[in-house]
GUDREN-306785 format. One line per 4 residues: number of its first residue (from 1); their letters; for each residue x, y, z of N, C-alpha, C. Coordinates in pm, 1 decimal. Layout:
<logus>
NUM> A> X/Y/Z/X/Y/Z/X/Y/Z ~ ...
</logus>
This chain:
<logus>
1> MTRK> 78.7/-124.6/-1.2/-5.2/7.6/-14.8/96.7/131.8/8.8 ~ 43.6/217.8/-94.5/118.8/341.9/-106.2/112.3/413.0/38.3 ~ 229.1/471.3/99.4/216.1/523.3/214.0/180.2/682.6/180.3 ~ 79.2/718.9/262.8/26.1/880.4/259.2/104.1/984.8/274.3
5> TAAD> 109.4/1089.5/223.8/188.1/1214.5/230.9/92.0/1339.0/306.4 ~ 146.2/1442.7/342.8/63.1/1554.4/370.4/-20.5/1578.0/279.1 ~ 20.2/1569.8/159.6/-49.6/1622.1/43.8/-185.4/1543.5/21.0 ~ -195.6/1426.4/102.0/-308.2/1346.3/92.9/-414.0/1387.0/200.7
9> FDPE> -394.3/1486.6/259.6/-488.9/1525.8/363.6/-539.3/1681.9/345.5 ~ -657.7/1699.1/360.6/-712.5/1852.5/372.5/-616.5/1931.5/476.7 ~ -581.1/2047.1/422.9/-486.0/2138.8/516.9/-574.5/2159.5/648.8 ~ -698.2/2144.3/666.9/-761.4/2173.4/781.4/-733.3/2070.1/887.8
13> VLKL> -735.1/1950.6/828.4/-702.6/1815.2/894.9/-572.8/1827.2/958.5 ~ -478.1/1860.2/877.2/-352.6/1862.4/927.3/-327.5/1987.2/1039.4 ~ -412.0/2080.7/1028.6/-414.8/2198.2/1164.8/-476.4/2122.0/1292.2 ~ -579.4/2031.2/1239.5/-648.1/1976.3/1371.9/-560.0/1871.7/1440.0
17> FDQY> -497.5/1810.8/1348.6/-392.2/1714.5/1392.6/-284.3/1775.9/1473.4 ~ -227.4/1885.9/1435.9/-129.0/1948.5/1525.0/-185.4/2005.6/1643.1 ~ -294.0/2056.3/1641.7/-375.7/2101.0/1770.7/-371.4/1990.4/1850.0 ~ -433.4/1865.7/1812.1/-437.2/1759.5/1893.5/-295.8/1714.5/1974.7
21> VHGG> -210.6/1695.1/1855.3/-95.0/1633.1/1916.6/6.4/1742.6/2004.1 ~ -40.0/1858.4/2041.8/54.1/1965.1/2102.4/-78.6/2008.9/2225.9 ~ -158.4/1899.3/2246.4/-274.3/1947.3/2352.9/-359.0/2050.5/2363.7 ~ -383.9/2105.4/2218.3/-489.3/2199.3/2213.7/-610.2/2160.7/2201.1
25> ITRR> -635.2/2047.1/2171.7/-776.7/1977.5/2174.2/-756.5/1851.2/2216.5 ~ -878.2/1788.6/2238.5/-857.7/1630.7/2297.1/-893.7/1544.9/2169.2 ~ -876.5/1434.4/2224.0/-902.0/1321.8/2086.1/-1022.9/1319.1/2043.1 ~ -1120.7/1356.6/2160.2/-1267.8/1353.4/2099.6/-1286.0/1473.5/2021.1
29> DFLS> -1241.2/1578.7/2033.2/-1248.6/1716.4/1975.8/-1176.7/1670.9/1831.4 ~ -1077.3/1606.8/1828.3/-1031.0/1583.8/1690.6/-1123.6/1496.0/1602.2 ~ -1171.2/1407.7/1653.1/-1256.7/1299.1/1583.1/-1384.6/1393.5/1541.0 ~ -1449.1/1441.1/1626.5/-1575.6/1541.8/1600.8/-1552.2/1633.1/1504.1
33> SATR> -1444.2/1717.8/1501.1/-1414.7/1822.5/1397.0/-1342.9/1755.4/1270.0 ~ -1305.4/1641.6/1278.7/-1252.4/1580.0/1157.1/-1361.6/1497.2/1083.9 ~ -1467.3/1463.5/1131.3/-1573.3/1396.0/1077.8/-1617.9/1470.6/941.4 ~ -1601.2/1615.0/936.4/-1665.0/1679.0/799.8/-1553.3/1641.3/695.9
37> YAVG> -1440.2/1618.0/712.7/-1332.4/1579.1/632.9/-1328.4/1433.0/585.8 ~ -1388.7/1365.0/641.2/-1389.6/1207.3/663.7/-1489.2/1168.9/513.7 ~ -1420.1/1159.1/390.3/-1523.7/1130.7/272.7/-1443.4/1005.3/233.2 ~ -1536.1/941.5/127.7/-1491.3/825.9/34.6/-1461.5/693.8/104.8
41> GTTA> -1540.0/696.6/240.9/-1558.1/570.2/290.0/-1440.0/585.0/430.9 ~ -1381.0/686.0/444.9/-1270.6/711.8/507.4/-1339.4/773.6/656.4 ~ -1289.5/724.2/784.2/-1377.2/771.4/912.7/-1276.9/883.6/951.8 ~ -1315.4/947.3/1038.3/-1226.9/1046.5/1140.3/-1120.2/963.4/1221.4
45> AGLL> -1189.4/848.1/1273.2/-1066.5/767.5/1337.0/-972.8/708.5/1232.6 ~ -1019.9/677.8/1120.2/-906.1/639.9/999.1/-822.0/734.1/955.3 ~ -876.2/858.0/977.5/-777.5/990.7/955.4/-659.7/990.9/1037.2 ~ -718.3/980.0/1197.0/-609.0/1005.8/1285.6/-507.1/916.7/1285.6
49> GALS> -583.8/774.0/1262.4/-467.0/657.0/1240.2/-395.0/644.6/1131.4 ~ -408.3/732.6/1023.0/-331.8/737.0/914.0/-235.6/860.6/936.1 ~ -249.2/956.3/1002.2/-164.9/1060.3/1048.2/-70.5/1022.9/1176.7 ~ -95.2/899.3/1227.5/-11.9/868.4/1337.3/118.3/799.2/1300.4
53> PSFA> 200.5/798.2/1408.2/340.4/743.0/1340.1/330.2/581.8/1329.9 ~ 426.7/537.7/1246.9/464.2/423.7/1216.2/589.7/378.5/1227.8 ~ 645.9/293.0/1319.1/773.8/289.0/1356.3/861.7/132.7/1299.9 ~ 788.0/100.9/1195.4/811.8/-21.5/1138.8/938.3/-41.1/1061.6
57> APLV> 973.1/64.8/1032.9/1114.8/73.2/960.4/1230.0/183.9/972.5 ~ 1270.8/142.8/1072.4/1399.5/242.0/1126.0/1491.3/253.1/1006.5 ~ 1557.6/385.0/1005.7/1664.8/386.9/911.8/1807.6/323.8/955.6 ~ 1817.7/315.9/1086.5/1935.1/236.3/1144.2/1897.4/136.3/1262.7
61> TPDD> 1913.0/25.5/1231.4/1822.8/-57.9/1322.9/1908.9/-67.9/1461.6 ~ 1840.2/-104.8/1590.9/1907.6/-136.5/1702.5/2032.0/-212.6/1701.6 ~ 1991.8/-325.1/1596.2/2125.6/-400.9/1594.4/2233.2/-393.9/1514.6 ~ 2248.0/-286.6/1446.5/2342.9/-244.7/1344.9/2474.3/-272.0/1416.1
65> RRIK> 2537.8/-337.8/1336.2/2696.4/-378.1/1407.3/2799.9/-227.3/1388.3 ~ 2757.5/-146.4/1301.9/2845.7/-21.2/1302.8/2821.7/61.1/1412.8 ~ 2738.0/59.6/1523.3/2711.6/107.7/1637.2/2714.5/64.5/1767.6 ~ 2759.9/110.3/1868.2/2734.3/60.5/2003.0/2615.5/140.7/2094.2
69> ARYL> 2520.3/76.5/2120.8/2411.2/147.1/2178.5/2357.2/77.3/2323.1 ~ 2331.8/166.9/2429.1/2287.6/127.4/2544.6/2212.2/200.5/2615.3 ~ 2120.2/143.5/2709.3/2055.2/251.8/2796.5/2141.0/255.2/2913.1 ~ 2149.3/375.4/2985.0/2204.0/412.5/3123.5/2116.2/502.8/3193.7
73> ELPS> 2136.4/515.6/3326.9/2079.8/608.2/3412.3/2180.9/676.3/3502.0 ~ 2137.1/797.8/3518.7/2229.7/897.0/3586.7/2134.1/985.6/3676.8 ~ 2173.4/1031.2/3812.3/2094.1/1102.2/3895.3/2032.2/1207.2/3842.3 ~ 1892.5/1232.7/3888.3/1842.4/1367.5/3858.7/1895.3/1469.8/3967.6
77> PQGN> 1921.8/1584.9/3931.6/1982.9/1695.2/4049.8/1854.9/1751.8/4126.2 ~ 1740.2/1731.1/4080.1/1632.7/1799.5/4143.7/1523.6/1717.7/4226.8 ~ 1570.4/1600.8/4259.5/1495.0/1505.2/4329.0/1384.4/1457.6/4255.2 ~ 1419.8/1458.1/4135.0/1323.2/1396.2/4035.8/1339.7/1244.6/3998.9
81> GTVR> 1412.9/1174.0/4072.4/1452.0/1031.4/4052.7/1588.5/1006.4/3972.8 ~ 1558.0/948.2/3859.9/1672.8/905.1/3776.6/1630.9/961.0/3642.5 ~ 1726.5/990.6/3572.7/1740.5/1028.6/3430.8/1795.7/903.1/3366.4 ~ 1701.6/846.4/3278.9/1743.1/743.5/3180.9/1757.7/766.5/3040.9
85> GYLV> 1839.5/737.8/2962.5/1841.9/765.0/2841.1/1923.8/677.7/2742.0 ~ 1954.0/687.1/2610.5/2010.2/597.6/2504.5/2128.9/663.4/2464.5 ~ 2227.3/592.4/2492.9/2388.4/631.2/2452.7/2438.9/564.2/2311.5 ~ 2463.5/623.8/2217.9/2499.8/542.7/2097.6/2633.7/612.5/2054.1
89> SPAD> 2711.3/526.5/2002.5/2844.4/582.5/1964.0/2878.0/485.2/1814.3 ~ 2972.9/559.3/1723.6/3036.3/466.2/1634.5/3096.7/328.4/1688.5 ~ 3063.9/216.7/1642.3/3142.2/106.4/1686.5/3290.3/102.5/1652.9 ~ 3352.6/163.9/1575.3/3488.8/164.8/1528.9/3550.2/297.3/1548.3
93> AKGK> 3503.9/379.5/1651.4/3531.7/508.6/1692.3/3695.7/520.3/1704.9 ~ 3773.8/629.3/1666.5/3899.7/649.9/1667.3/3918.9/773.2/1724.9 ~ 3971.6/793.6/1843.9/4007.4/917.6/1882.1/3877.7/972.1/1964.9 ~ 3884.2/1080.8/2014.3/3773.6/1129.7/2092.9/3643.1/1210.1/2003.9
97> LPLV> 3558.8/1196.8/2021.0/3445.9/1221.3/1922.2/3342.8/1352.0/1983.6 ~ 3304.3/1422.4/1883.6/3197.4/1525.6/1920.6/3067.5/1466.4/1975.1 ~ 2993.8/1553.4/2075.3/2885.8/1488.4/2121.5/2766.3/1563.8/2120.3 ~ 2663.3/1494.0/2109.5/2537.1/1562.9/2077.0/2423.6/1503.5/2175.5
101> LVVH> 2351.5/1608.2/2236.9/2238.8/1552.6/2298.3/2105.5/1578.2/2215.3 ~ 2024.0/1455.9/2229.9/1921.9/1453.4/2123.0/1775.5/1471.8/2215.6 ~ 1712.3/1562.7/2189.9/1580.3/1583.8/2272.3/1471.7/1549.8/2192.8 ~ 1368.7/1456.1/2245.0/1246.4/1401.7/2175.6/1134.8/1491.5/2135.3
105> ENRG> 1046.7/1487.4/2109.6/916.1/1519.2/2100.3/848.8/1517.6/2204.0 ~ 702.6/1548.5/2220.4/621.1/1557.2/2325.9/554.5/1412.0/2362.9 ~ 659.9/1307.4/2321.0/593.7/1159.5/2355.1/705.7/1095.2/2420.4 ~ 820.9/1158.8/2466.9/906.6/1095.8/2519.0/996.5/1014.4/2427.1
109> LNPH> 1112.5/910.8/2475.7/1207.5/844.7/2375.9/1129.2/737.5/2314.4 ~ 1048.0/771.9/2218.3/1014.6/650.8/2108.4/1085.4/627.9/2033.4 ~ 1081.6/505.4/1953.6/1175.8/438.4/1858.4/1216.8/532.7/1752.7 ~ 1146.7/649.1/1706.0/1188.8/713.7/1602.6/1314.1/801.7/1662.1
113> IEDI> 1321.0/885.1/1780.9/1422.4/945.0/1834.3/1534.2/852.5/1853.1 ~ 1528.8/727.5/1923.9/1636.1/627.6/1918.5/1707.0/622.8/1784.1 ~ 1617.6/597.5/1678.7/1656.1/610.3/1556.0/1775.7/730.1/1510.4 ~ 1710.5/851.8/1550.0/1770.2/970.2/1529.5/1937.2/962.3/1585.9
117> ARRL> 1914.4/933.7/1716.9/2044.2/885.8/1792.0/2132.0/803.0/1715.2 ~ 2083.7/684.0/1663.8/2186.3/579.9/1590.3/2225.0/650.7/1467.4 ~ 2141.4/735.5/1391.8/2186.5/821.5/1261.7/2297.5/878.8/1299.5 ~ 2292.7/968.2/1412.0/2376.4/1062.9/1436.6/2539.0/977.4/1486.3
121> ALDG> 2514.3/858.7/1551.8/2625.6/777.6/1565.0/2699.3/753.7/1435.5 ~ 2623.4/706.6/1349.4/2674.7/668.2/1185.5/2752.7/792.8/1163.4 ~ 2704.2/909.7/1166.7/2758.9/1029.5/1115.5/2895.8/1078.4/1199.0 ~ 2911.0/986.5/1304.9/3054.3/1025.7/1379.1/3012.8/1082.7/1507.6
125> FIAF> 2920.5/1102.3/1560.7/2893.8/1165.4/1687.4/2860.5/1043.6/1789.2 ~ 2894.9/1091.3/1917.4/2820.6/1022.6/2029.6/2711.0/1098.0/2088.9 ~ 2605.4/1033.6/2075.7/2448.3/1078.6/2082.8/2410.2/1009.1/2201.3 ~ 2340.8/1123.2/2281.1/2267.4/1056.1/2396.2/2110.4/1131.7/2432.3
129> APDA> 2022.2/1037.4/2402.2/1899.3/1091.2/2418.8/1795.7/1045.7/2556.0 ~ 1802.2/1143.3/2625.7/1727.8/1116.1/2747.2/1557.8/1114.4/2716.5 ~ 1531.1/1021.7/2827.0/1365.0/1025.5/2811.3/1300.5/1074.3/2921.0 ~ 1251.9/1218.2/2901.6/1177.4/1271.4/3000.1/1063.3/1222.0/3077.6
133> LFTL> 1034.0/1101.0/3007.1/909.1/1026.8/3088.6/941.9/933.0/3176.1 ~ 1048.8/912.6/3185.5/1123.0/783.5/3280.1/1076.3/801.2/3418.4 ~ 1063.1/935.9/3471.3/1015.0/953.9/3592.9/871.3/927.3/3611.5 ~ 807.3/882.5/3512.9/673.6/863.2/3519.1/650.8/707.0/3451.5
137> GGYP> 758.4/639.0/3467.5/751.2/491.5/3406.6/821.9/488.1/3268.7 ~ 827.5/583.7/3221.1/937.1/580.2/3069.3/807.2/580.0/2959.3 ~ 876.8/585.1/2837.2/791.7/585.4/2703.8/700.5/474.2/2699.2 ~ 565.2/458.3/2704.6/492.8/343.1/2715.9/456.0/267.4/2598.4
141> GDED> 514.0/304.0/2498.7/509.6/211.2/2380.8/361.7/252.0/2306.7 ~ 294.1/354.0/2315.0/179.8/405.3/2261.3/188.3/540.5/2263.4 ~ 184.6/614.5/2160.5/165.5/760.3/2144.4/95.9/842.3/2216.9 ~ -32.2/805.7/2209.2/-144.0/871.9/2279.0/-121.1/852.1/2425.1
145> KARA> -82.4/727.7/2494.7/-60.8/732.5/2640.5/71.4/810.1/2682.7 ~ 155.3/821.5/2586.3/284.2/893.8/2581.8/260.9/1031.6/2600.3 ~ 179.6/1083.7/2502.6/118.8/1216.4/2501.6/30.5/1266.0/2645.8 ~ -27.3/1180.9/2674.6/-89.7/1186.6/2816.9/-2.7/1212.2/2944.6
149> LFSK> 78.7/1116.2/2925.0/182.2/1137.7/3051.5/258.9/1257.6/3046.8 ~ 284.2/1296.2/2918.1/373.7/1416.1/2913.1/315.8/1535.1/2976.8 ~ 186.2/1532.2/2943.1/122.5/1675.3/3028.7/122.0/1663.5/3198.7 ~ 156.9/1543.0/3249.0/190.8/1547.3/3384.3/311.7/1549.0/3440.4
153> LDQP> 405.9/1572.7/3356.5/547.4/1630.4/3390.6/574.3/1742.5/3471.4 ~ 668.8/1756.3/3570.1/697.3/1885.8/3628.6/798.6/1934.7/3554.5 ~ 744.9/2038.7/3478.8/839.9/2095.7/3354.8/940.4/2163.2/3406.3 ~ 975.6/2246.3/3509.2/1104.4/2289.3/3579.2/1216.7/2165.1/3595.1
157> KTRA> 1142.9/2052.6/3659.3/1234.4/1944.1/3691.7/1271.0/1893.0/3575.2 ~ 1194.1/1882.0/3492.2/1206.1/1822.6/3353.3/1328.1/1898.2/3271.0 ~ 1324.9/2039.0/3265.5/1405.4/2122.2/3205.0/1559.6/2107.9/3295.3 ~ 1549.2/2104.6/3424.0/1675.1/2045.3/3488.0/1735.1/1933.2/3450.6
161> DFVA> 1667.2/1819.1/3429.2/1713.9/1728.3/3398.1/1783.1/1700.7/3272.3 ~ 1735.8/1803.4/3172.3/1792.6/1822.2/3027.0/1932.5/1883.9/3065.1 ~ 1940.6/1953.7/3155.5/2056.8/2028.6/3181.5/2160.0/1953.5/3232.3 ~ 2118.1/1863.8/3318.1/2199.1/1781.7/3398.0/2266.3/1678.6/3302.9
165> SARW> 2169.0/1613.8/3205.6/2203.3/1537.4/3087.4/2331.3/1587.3/2990.3 ~ 2318.1/1724.4/2951.4/2386.2/1776.7/2880.5/2531.1/1779.8/2958.4 ~ 2515.5/1829.5/3058.1/2649.5/1838.3/3136.5/2713.1/1714.7/3160.4 ~ 2654.2/1602.3/3172.7/2704.7/1451.2/3196.2/2752.7/1433.8/3067.9
169> LQQQ> 2701.5/1451.4/2953.4/2738.4/1403.4/2832.7/2860.3/1500.1/2793.9 ~ 2894.3/1597.8/2831.7/3018.1/1665.9/2806.1/3116.0/1628.4/2886.8 ~ 3091.6/1546.1/2991.0/3218.6/1511.0/3071.7/3253.5/1372.5/3026.3 ~ 3195.6/1304.2/2931.7/3230.7/1165.8/2893.2/3376.7/1137.0/2834.9
173> PEGN> 3452.6/1057.7/2900.1/3578.2/1059.5/2860.2/3609.0/1011.6/2694.3 ~ 3493.5/959.6/2641.6/3529.4/930.8/2503.0/3487.6/1036.3/2393.1 ~ 3444.3/1159.3/2468.8/3394.4/1251.8/2383.9/3528.8/1378.2/2382.0 ~ 3516.5/1470.4/2287.5/3613.6/1552.7/2292.8/3578.4/1703.7/2384.4
177> GKLG> 3469.4/1707.8/2435.7/3431.1/1813.1/2541.1/3335.9/1930.7/2446.7 ~ 3312.8/1895.2/2318.4/3235.9/1983.7/2247.1/3114.4/1955.0/2238.9 ~ 3010.4/2004.9/2296.9/2888.5/1975.9/2297.8/2784.6/2067.5/2204.9 ~ 2687.4/1981.1/2127.2/2591.2/2014.5/2061.7/2445.6/1957.0/2084.4
181> VVGF> 2342.0/2004.4/2060.8/2226.9/1964.4/2108.5/2105.8/1999.8/1974.0 ~ 2045.8/1870.9/1953.5/1921.6/1887.5/1845.0/1817.4/1848.5/1869.3 ~ 1709.3/1898.2/1881.0/1577.5/1870.1/1939.1/1445.8/1896.6/1834.7 ~ 1351.5/1829.5/1854.0/1227.9/1827.5/1765.7/1110.2/1876.4/1829.5
185> CFGG> 1041.9/1957.1/1782.9/900.2/2024.5/1833.5/920.4/2042.6/1987.3 ~ 877.9/1989.2/2094.7/905.7/1994.0/2242.2/1082.6/2001.7/2257.1 ~ 1133.0/1936.0/2186.8/1269.3/1892.7/2187.6/1338.1/2033.3/2139.6 ~ 1271.8/2075.1/2012.3/1358.3/2209.8/1974.5/1328.4/2325.4/2063.0
189> GIAN> 1221.7/2329.2/2154.1/1214.0/2438.8/2234.9/1303.1/2428.6/2351.5 ~ 1349.8/2283.4/2411.4/1453.8/2236.0/2478.9/1593.7/2296.7/2433.2 ~ 1591.1/2277.9/2289.1/1725.1/2304.6/2254.8/1769.3/2451.6/2257.4 ~ 1651.9/2542.5/2223.1/1657.3/2688.3/2240.1/1680.4/2724.2/2387.6
193> YLAT> 1595.8/2651.5/2484.7/1615.3/2675.6/2625.0/1770.8/2650.4/2678.4 ~ 1815.8/2532.5/2630.0/1970.9/2512.8/2655.4/2056.8/2597.3/2612.4 ~ 2049.0/2655.5/2493.5/2131.4/2759.2/2462.6/2129.8/2896.7/2549.5 ~ 2022.2/2918.5/2634.8/2028.4/3015.8/2712.7/2045.4/2975.6/2880.1
197> QLPE> 2088.2/2836.1/2878.6/2133.7/2801.4/3004.4/2267.6/2744.8/3039.6 ~ 2328.4/2711.7/2895.5/2471.1/2634.3/2910.7/2570.5/2733.6/2837.2 ~ 2648.2/2813.8/2881.6/2724.2/2892.3/2812.4/2842.2/2811.7/2742.8 ~ 2851.0/2701.9/2805.5/2958.4/2596.4/2739.0/2894.4/2530.9/2609.8
201> LAAA> 2777.0/2536.9/2589.8/2727.6/2450.8/2475.7/2781.5/2526.4/2327.8 ~ 2807.1/2442.3/2227.8/2870.5/2499.3/2136.3/2786.3/2511.6/2022.1 ~ 2692.6/2436.7/2006.7/2578.6/2419.1/1866.2/2464.7/2413.2/1921.0 ~ 2346.5/2470.0/1880.9/2219.8/2427.1/1903.4/2135.0/2420.4/1780.2
205> VPFY> 2054.8/2307.8/1773.2/1986.4/2308.6/1643.6/1843.5/2235.3/1675.3 ~ 1743.1/2356.5/1696.8/1620.9/2326.7/1717.1/1533.1/2318.0/1570.9 ~ 1455.0/2209.0/1542.9/1382.2/2174.1/1460.8/1236.0/2221.8/1500.6 ~ 1179.0/2316.6/1446.3/1043.9/2369.5/1468.2/977.2/2365.5/1616.9
209> GGQP> 1078.6/2457.7/1706.3/1072.6/2445.6/1840.1/1035.5/2573.5/1893.8 ~ 972.0/2596.5/1988.9/903.2/2705.5/2054.6/1064.1/2787.3/2112.6 ~ 1045.5/2927.2/2095.8/1143.9/3001.6/2110.2/1142.9/3051.5/2289.4 ~ 1243.6/3097.6/2321.0/1267.8/3131.9/2472.0/1220.0/3278.4/2464.1
213> AAAD> 1225.1/3330.6/2603.6/1156.4/3448.4/2597.5/1278.4/3544.6/2535.2 ~ 1265.3/3654.8/2490.4/1340.9/3735.7/2417.7/1450.1/3776.8/2509.8 ~ 1399.2/3814.0/2643.7/1501.8/3874.4/2746.5/1628.4/3771.8/2770.9 ~ 1591.7/3621.5/2736.1/1705.4/3518.3/2752.7/1806.8/3491.6/2656.1
217> AARI> 1745.5/3564.4/2554.3/1835.6/3556.2/2421.8/1996.3/3608.1/2441.5 ~ 2012.7/3690.0/2550.9/2117.1/3788.7/2562.9/2236.5/3680.2/2633.1 ~ 2172.5/3559.0/2705.1/2276.2/3476.6/2737.7/2327.1/3377.8/2674.5 ~ 2271.8/3372.1/2542.5/2317.6/3273.3/2440.7/2446.2/3278.1/2397.6
221> KAHL> 2542.9/3204.5/2397.8/2674.5/3177.7/2349.7/2686.9/3069.1/2211.7 ~ 2586.1/2983.6/2218.6/2617.3/2873.5/2133.8/2563.8/2951.8/2009.4 ~ 2627.0/2866.0/1889.0/2569.3/2892.1/1756.4/2452.4/2834.7/1709.9 ~ 2350.3/2885.4/1663.7/2235.5/2825.8/1660.9/2196.9/2824.4/1502.9
225> LIHD> 2136.3/2690.0/1472.9/2097.7/2645.1/1330.2/1947.2/2607.9/1340.3 ~ 1849.3/2703.0/1307.8/1720.3/2682.7/1331.4/1636.9/2662.0/1214.7 ~ 1568.4/2530.5/1229.0/1483.0/2465.0/1095.1/1324.1/2487.1/1148.0 ~ 1264.6/2584.8/1045.3/1121.0/2574.5/1054.7/1028.4/2537.0/938.0
229> AGND> 915.8/2489.9/965.2/833.9/2438.0/832.2/746.9/2576.6/785.6 ~ 747.0/2559.8/642.6/670.7/2685.4/611.9/521.1/2694.4/629.7 ~ 476.8/2575.2/659.5/326.3/2584.7/693.6/310.9/2587.9/843.0 ~ 388.6/2608.4/931.6/395.5/2583.5/1066.0/368.6/2726.3/1122.5
233> ERIR> 240.2/2783.1/1128.3/216.5/2929.8/1153.6/231.9/2943.8/1297.8 ~ 194.8/2830.9/1390.9/203.6/2827.3/1521.4/347.9/2835.3/1570.3 ~ 458.9/2830.3/1520.9/592.1/2820.6/1576.6/641.4/2923.4/1500.1 ~ 607.2/2951.5/1364.4/689.1/3067.8/1316.9/638.6/3191.8/1341.9
237> AGWP> 518.6/3191.1/1426.5/470.7/3317.2/1483.5/561.5/3397.4/1604.0 ~ 648.9/3299.4/1662.3/735.5/3361.0/1769.5/847.9/3398.7/1681.7 ~ 900.3/3374.1/1558.6/1017.3/3374.6/1529.5/1040.9/3540.3/1509.6 ~ 952.2/3626.4/1460.7/1025.8/3788.3/1448.2/1074.0/3823.2/1566.8
241> AYEQ> 999.6/3840.3/1701.5/1052.3/3864.4/1817.0/1208.1/3806.3/1857.3 ~ 1195.1/3651.9/1824.9/1325.5/3580.8/1870.3/1433.8/3631.8/1769.1 ~ 1400.9/3659.5/1634.0/1527.9/3694.4/1563.4/1563.4/3829.5/1594.7 ~ 1463.3/3929.9/1633.0/1531.0/4056.9/1678.2/1596.9/4063.3/1842.7
245> ALKD> 1565.5/3963.6/1916.1/1643.7/3936.9/2019.8/1770.7/3901.5/1991.1 ~ 1772.7/3814.0/1892.0/1924.2/3746.7/1867.0/1991.9/3839.3/1820.4 ~ 1934.0/3921.2/1743.5/2012.2/4045.3/1662.7/2079.3/4115.5/1792.8 ~ 1978.2/4178.3/1865.1/2004.1/4235.9/1978.4/2124.1/4199.7/2064.2
249> AGAA> 2134.9/4071.6/2076.9/2225.7/3994.7/2182.8/2361.4/3977.9/2090.5 ~ 2369.0/3998.9/1966.8/2483.2/3967.1/1879.5/2511.6/3804.7/1859.5 ~ 2392.5/3720.3/1887.4/2408.3/3605.5/1873.9/2427.1/3548.1/1735.5 ~ 2503.4/3437.7/1708.2/2531.4/3369.0/1588.9/2408.6/3268.4/1552.8
253> YQYH> 2359.2/3313.7/1442.5/2236.9/3213.7/1405.5/2228.5/3206.6/1259.5 ~ 2193.8/3074.1/1213.2/2127.3/3062.4/1082.4/1982.1/3015.1/1099.8 ~ 1916.3/3064.4/1008.4/1757.5/3045.6/1015.1/1696.4/2992.3/855.3 ~ 1646.7/2867.9/867.1/1612.1/2811.3/760.4/1458.5/2782.8/728.8
257> VYPG> 1371.0/2829.6/662.5/1254.4/2786.1/638.4/1227.1/2705.7/528.9 ~ 1140.3/2616.2/545.8/1143.4/2491.9/431.8/981.6/2514.8/372.6 ~ 990.8/2572.3/236.1/837.6/2618.6/180.9/759.9/2490.1/194.6 ~ 645.8/2504.4/201.1/527.7/2426.6/177.0/517.8/2299.3/262.4
261> VEHG> 598.8/2306.1/375.3/613.3/2171.8/458.3/560.4/2196.1/583.2 ~ 505.8/2059.8/650.3/440.9/2081.8/761.0/533.1/2081.8/885.9 ~ 497.8/2095.6/1008.1/529.9/2090.9/1133.3/554.2/1924.8/1149.0 ~ 683.0/1901.2/1200.9/729.4/1761.1/1197.5/783.1/1698.2/1058.7
265> FNND> 814.3/1783.9/989.1/849.8/1745.1/842.7/979.1/1655.9/835.7 ~ 1044.7/1659.1/949.7/1159.1/1572.1/959.9/1118.2/1432.1/1002.8 ~ 1028.1/1387.4/1072.2/996.0/1282.4/1121.7/938.9/1168.8/1022.3 ~ 1032.9/1081.8/1013.5/1002.6/990.2/869.1/900.0/871.1/896.1
269> TTPR> 834.9/897.8/1016.4/751.5/790.0/1060.3/601.5/836.8/1075.4 ~ 569.0/954.2/992.9/435.6/1024.9/990.4/426.4/1060.0/842.9 ~ 297.7/1110.5/810.6/261.2/1158.8/653.4/320.1/1309.3/668.6 ~ 345.0/1374.1/761.1/398.4/1498.9/745.9/553.5/1512.3/707.4
273> YDAA> 601.6/1399.7/710.0/741.5/1380.5/654.8/759.5/1433.4/525.1 ~ 875.9/1527.4/490.0/878.6/1560.8/354.4/1030.6/1515.0/343.6 ~ 1055.6/1422.0/248.7/1183.7/1367.5/222.3/1288.8/1489.4/162.7 ~ 1243.8/1572.6/92.9/1341.3/1655.3/33.3/1402.1/1773.1/141.0
277> AAKL> 1286.1/1808.3/206.7/1313.3/1895.7/325.3/1397.4/1841.1/434.5 ~ 1367.6/1705.9/454.0/1435.5/1646.3/570.4/1578.9/1603.1/539.4 ~ 1584.2/1581.8/421.3/1735.8/1542.8/367.1/1817.6/1663.8/359.7 ~ 1781.8/1786.1/317.5/1839.1/1880.3/329.7/1860.5/1950.4/457.3
281> AWQR> 1792.0/1946.0/539.8/1780.1/1981.7/681.4/1892.5/1903.8/752.8 ~ 1879.6/1777.2/738.7/1979.5/1684.1/809.8/2124.8/1704.6/757.7 ~ 2146.1/1724.6/627.4/2278.8/1756.3/580.4/2322.6/1884.8/640.8 ~ 2257.4/1978.3/655.3/2294.5/2116.5/713.7/2306.6/2102.7/859.9
285> TTDF> 2227.8/2014.9/926.1/2251.8/1967.6/1066.6/2377.9/1918.0/1090.7 ~ 2426.1/1824.6/1013.2/2535.1/1740.3/1045.4/2664.9/1803.8/1001.7 ~ 2660.9/1889.4/895.3/2756.3/1972.1/840.5/2781.5/2086.8/951.4 ~ 2698.2/2143.1/1027.4/2692.9/2239.1/1136.2/2765.3/2167.2/1225.4
289> FRAR> 2720.0/2067.6/1274.9/2788.6/2020.4/1419.1/2947.9/1975.9/1367.3 ~ 2965.4/1925.1/1253.6/3103.7/1893.8/1214.1/3184.2/2021.7/1229.4 ~ 3142.9/2111.6/1171.9/3209.6/2257.0/1164.1/3219.0/2314.5/1325.6 ~ 3120.1/2309.0/1412.2/3124.4/2354.5/1528.8/3174.1/2267.4/1633.3
293> LA> 3145.2/2131.3/1630.1/3195.0/2064.6/1742.7/3328.3/1970.1/1707.0 ~ 3394.6/2026.7/1635.3/3540.3/1946.6/1599.7/3641.1/1990.1/1684.1
</logus>
C-alpha cells in the first residue's frame, strides 16, 4: 500500500492534528471536527490513524553492527528520581568524538528518536537521548498514552534534567568536550532553552521548536541553526521577536524555512514527513555540527 503524505490530507485536518498532538484539543475534539473531512469511506478515526506514526522501518536498526548502543541512568539533580537515556556511538570510533544531546518530541523517547540517535552515531558523533517520561515510568509504547503522560511532567524539573544530561554528556571521556544539542518540536524548544542556560554549549539545532523569552537571548553563546516549516504558523509566529532578540544579543544564528512543508517534516514515521526538506535539513545539521564541534 502506498504510504500517504501530507498532500493526501485536507490542510484543515493537518491543522486539527497539530492542535491535537500539542494538547490544544482532545482526541474526542479531533474526531468530532475531522468528521466533516472524512470522505470516500474514510472515518475520522481512520484519518487519525493514518496521521499517527509507524515505527516499522527505522533507518538504522538497533542491532546495526556499525554502532554501540545502550541504555543508562544518571541521578536527577532536582529530586526527580533518575534520568534514563539511550547512548549511542560509532563501533569503530578512533579518538575522541564530538557530543550531541538528542531531545525528543512531546511523547518521550520513542523508537523514532532512538533512530535519530543511531543516525548521529553513524555520522561520527556520540549521541545521548534522555527520556523525560522515565520519571513517570518511561515511554509507554503508545503515542497517545505517551502524550497523556507528558502533560503530567513537572516541567521545571524536566528542564533541569536536560541541563544535567547535557553536562553529563560533555564530561564523558570518549568525547572531545564539544557539545551540541538537536531537538524536535518540544525538543526544539528545549534546544533553544539549553542555549540560554549553558554557556559551554557550542551548537544548538532546534527543529520547529518554541522560542525562549526574548530577554533570555542575551545569555546565548552557542551558534544556532534553526529549522522551521513553511506551513507551521504556530511556531513561526514567535520567530520575529526571537530573531530581533538574537540580533540585539549579537548571537550567531542561521535560520531556514522549508516552504510548503508541515510541522514535523523531519519525522519519517508520519505522513507529515517531507523527504526533500528532511534530507536538506539533516545535511545542514550534520555539516553544522562537524564545523562547530570539531
